[in-house]
C-alpha atoms as an extended CHARMM CRD file, in Angstrom:
* protein
*
        76  EXT
         1         1  MET       CA            -19.1170000000      -30.8910000000        0.8810000000  PROA      1               0.0000000000
         2         2  GLU       CA            -16.0080000000      -29.3020000000       -0.6030000000  PROA      2               0.0000000000
         3         3  GLN       CA            -18.0910000000      -27.3610000000       -3.1460000000  PROA      3               0.0000000000
         4         4  GLN       CA            -20.2500000000      -25.9500000000       -0.3640000000  PROA      4               0.0000000000
         5         5  VAL       CA            -17.1790000000      -24.6850000000        1.4900000000  PROA      5               0.0000000000
         6         6  ILE       CA            -15.8870000000      -23.0910000000       -1.7070000000  PROA      6               0.0000000000
         7         7  GLN       CA            -19.2470000000      -21.4520000000       -2.3740000000  PROA      7               0.0000000000
         8         8  ILE       CA            -19.3450000000      -20.0690000000        1.1700000000  PROA      8               0.0000000000
         9         9  LEU       CA            -15.8180000000      -18.6580000000        0.7780000000  PROA      9               0.0000000000
        10        10  VAL       CA            -16.7410000000      -17.0690000000       -2.5560000000  PROA      10              0.0000000000
        11        11  TYR       CA            -19.8680000000      -15.5550000000       -1.0070000000  PROA      11              0.0000000000
        12        12  ILE       CA            -17.8940000000      -14.1040000000        1.9210000000  PROA      12              0.0000000000
        13        13  ILE       CA            -15.1860000000      -12.6730000000       -0.3490000000  PROA      13              0.0000000000
        14        14  ARG       CA            -17.7660000000      -11.0710000000       -2.6270000000  PROA      14              0.0000000000
        15        15  ALA       CA            -19.5780000000       -9.5610000000        0.3600000000  PROA      15              0.0000000000
        16        16  VAL       CA            -16.3060000000       -8.0880000000        1.6400000000  PROA      16              0.0000000000
        17        17  GLN       CA            -15.5610000000       -6.7590000000       -1.8430000000  PROA      17              0.0000000000
        18        18  LEU       CA            -18.9690000000       -5.0720000000       -1.9920000000  PROA      18              0.0000000000
        19        19  VAL       CA            -18.4720000000       -3.3710000000        1.3740000000  PROA      19              0.0000000000
        20        20  ALA       CA            -14.9070000000       -2.3410000000        0.5140000000  PROA      20              0.0000000000
        21        21  LEU       CA            -15.8980000000       -0.9160000000       -2.8660000000  PROA      21              0.0000000000
        22        22  SER       CA            -18.7590000000        1.0390000000       -1.3140000000  PROA      22              0.0000000000
        23        23  TYR       CA            -16.4520000000        2.4400000000        1.3450000000  PROA      23              0.0000000000
        24        24  ALA       CA            -13.8520000000        3.3080000000       -1.2940000000  PROA      24              0.0000000000
        25        25  ALA       CA            -16.4480000000        5.1970000000       -3.3170000000  PROA      25              0.0000000000
        26        26  LEU       CA            -17.4700000000        7.1610000000       -0.2290000000  PROA      26              0.0000000000
        27        27  LYS       CA            -13.8740000000        8.0030000000        0.7230000000  PROA      27              0.0000000000
        28        28  LEU       CA            -13.0040000000        8.9160000000       -2.8540000000  PROA      28              0.0000000000
        29        29  SER       CA            -15.9020000000       11.3480000000       -3.0110000000  PROA      29              0.0000000000
        30        30  ILE       CA            -14.8410000000       12.9170000000        0.3070000000  PROA      30              0.0000000000
        31        31  TYR       CA            -11.2480000000       13.2460000000       -0.9250000000  PROA      31              0.0000000000
        32        32  GLY       CA            -12.5250000000       14.6820000000       -4.1920000000  PROA      32              0.0000000000
        33        33  VAL       CA            -14.2670000000       17.4690000000       -2.3180000000  PROA      33              0.0000000000
        34        34  GLY       CA            -11.1110000000       18.0520000000       -0.2650000000  PROA      34              0.0000000000
        35        35  TYR       CA             -9.0740000000       18.2070000000       -3.4590000000  PROA      35              0.0000000000
        36        36  MET       CA            -11.1930000000       21.0930000000       -4.7160000000  PROA      36              0.0000000000
        37        37  LYS       CA            -10.5070000000       23.2370000000       -1.6270000000  PROA      37              0.0000000000
        38        38  LYS       CA             -8.1400000000       26.1900000000       -1.7550000000  PROA      38              0.0000000000
        39        39  ASN       CA             -6.3160000000       25.1100000000        1.3950000000  PROA      39              0.0000000000
        40        40  MET       CA             -3.0740000000       23.4670000000        0.1890000000  PROA      40              0.0000000000
        41        41  GLN       CA             -2.8590000000       21.2480000000        3.2820000000  PROA      41              0.0000000000
        42        42  LYS       CA             -6.3030000000       19.8100000000        2.5060000000  PROA      42              0.0000000000
        43        43  VAL       CA             -5.2990000000       19.2940000000       -1.1310000000  PROA      43              0.0000000000
        44        44  GLU       CA             -2.1980000000       17.3400000000       -0.1140000000  PROA      44              0.0000000000
        45        45  GLU       CA             -4.2030000000       15.2520000000        2.3510000000  PROA      45              0.0000000000
        46        46  ALA       CA             -6.7260000000       14.5370000000       -0.3920000000  PROA      46              0.0000000000
        47        47  LYS       CA             -3.9820000000       13.4520000000       -2.8100000000  PROA      47              0.0000000000
        48        48  ASP       CA             -2.5390000000       11.0670000000       -0.2200000000  PROA      48              0.0000000000
        49        49  GLY       CA             -5.9930000000        9.7540000000        0.5530000000  PROA      49              0.0000000000
        50        50  MET       CA             -6.7340000000        9.1480000000       -3.1100000000  PROA      50              0.0000000000
        51        51  LYS       CA             -3.4840000000        7.1890000000       -3.4580000000  PROA      51              0.0000000000
        52        52  ASN       CA             -4.4640000000        5.0430000000       -0.4780000000  PROA      52              0.0000000000
        53        53  VAL       CA             -7.9260000000        4.4210000000       -1.9150000000  PROA      53              0.0000000000
        54        54  ALA       CA             -6.3710000000        3.4010000000       -5.2490000000  PROA      54              0.0000000000
        55        55  ILE       CA             -4.0320000000        0.9380000000       -3.5000000000  PROA      55              0.0000000000
        56        56  GLY       CA             -6.9660000000       -0.4710000000       -1.5400000000  PROA      56              0.0000000000
        57        57  LEU       CA             -8.9840000000       -0.9130000000       -4.7210000000  PROA      57              0.0000000000
        58        58  VAL       CA             -6.1130000000       -2.8000000000       -6.3510000000  PROA      58              0.0000000000
        59        59  VAL       CA             -5.9860000000       -5.1600000000       -3.3770000000  PROA      59              0.0000000000
        60        60  VAL       CA             -9.7530000000       -5.6850000000       -3.2860000000  PROA      60              0.0000000000
        61        61  LEU       CA            -10.0310000000       -6.2100000000       -7.0200000000  PROA      61              0.0000000000
        62        62  GLY       CA             -7.0050000000       -8.5020000000       -6.8770000000  PROA      62              0.0000000000
        63        63  CYS       CA             -9.1160000000      -10.7860000000       -4.7270000000  PROA      63              0.0000000000
        64        64  GLN       CA            -11.2030000000      -11.3280000000       -7.8360000000  PROA      64              0.0000000000
        65        65  ALA       CA             -8.3970000000      -13.5070000000       -9.2010000000  PROA      65              0.0000000000
        66        66  PHE       CA             -8.6100000000      -15.6130000000       -6.0380000000  PROA      66              0.0000000000
        67        67  VAL       CA            -12.3750000000      -15.9340000000       -6.4580000000  PROA      67              0.0000000000
        68        68  LYS       CA            -11.9170000000      -17.0710000000      -10.0620000000  PROA      68              0.0000000000
        69        69  PHE       CA             -9.3560000000      -19.6000000000       -8.8510000000  PROA      69              0.0000000000
        70        70  LEU       CA            -11.8760000000      -20.9630000000       -6.3700000000  PROA      70              0.0000000000
        71        71  ASP       CA            -14.7110000000      -20.9600000000       -8.9240000000  PROA      71              0.0000000000
        72        72  ASN       CA            -12.6380000000      -22.8860000000      -11.4630000000  PROA      72              0.0000000000
        73        73  GLY       CA            -12.1140000000      -25.5630000000       -8.8850000000  PROA      73              0.0000000000
        74        74  ILE       CA             -9.2800000000      -26.7870000000       -6.7810000000  PROA      74              0.0000000000
        75        75  SER       CA             -8.4150000000      -30.3970000000       -6.3090000000  PROA      75              0.0000000000
        76        76  PHE       CA             -7.0300000000      -31.8610000000       -3.1430000000  PROA      76              0.0000000000
């Protein structure tokens, strides 16, 4: 029973990671196009957006440590 709950949690976390990584790739490509514009306001917005995407990726990929923790097993 406990292993099934852990497997469900791992599945949900991985699904969220997949969606978040896909969204991050989309936003990063949009910000990349904005970064190449000549309008300095757009360039600054793109830089800020890229920083936010990088922070989000660190958080999402940090969840991988939690998934490994769950996969290795926890004892109650």
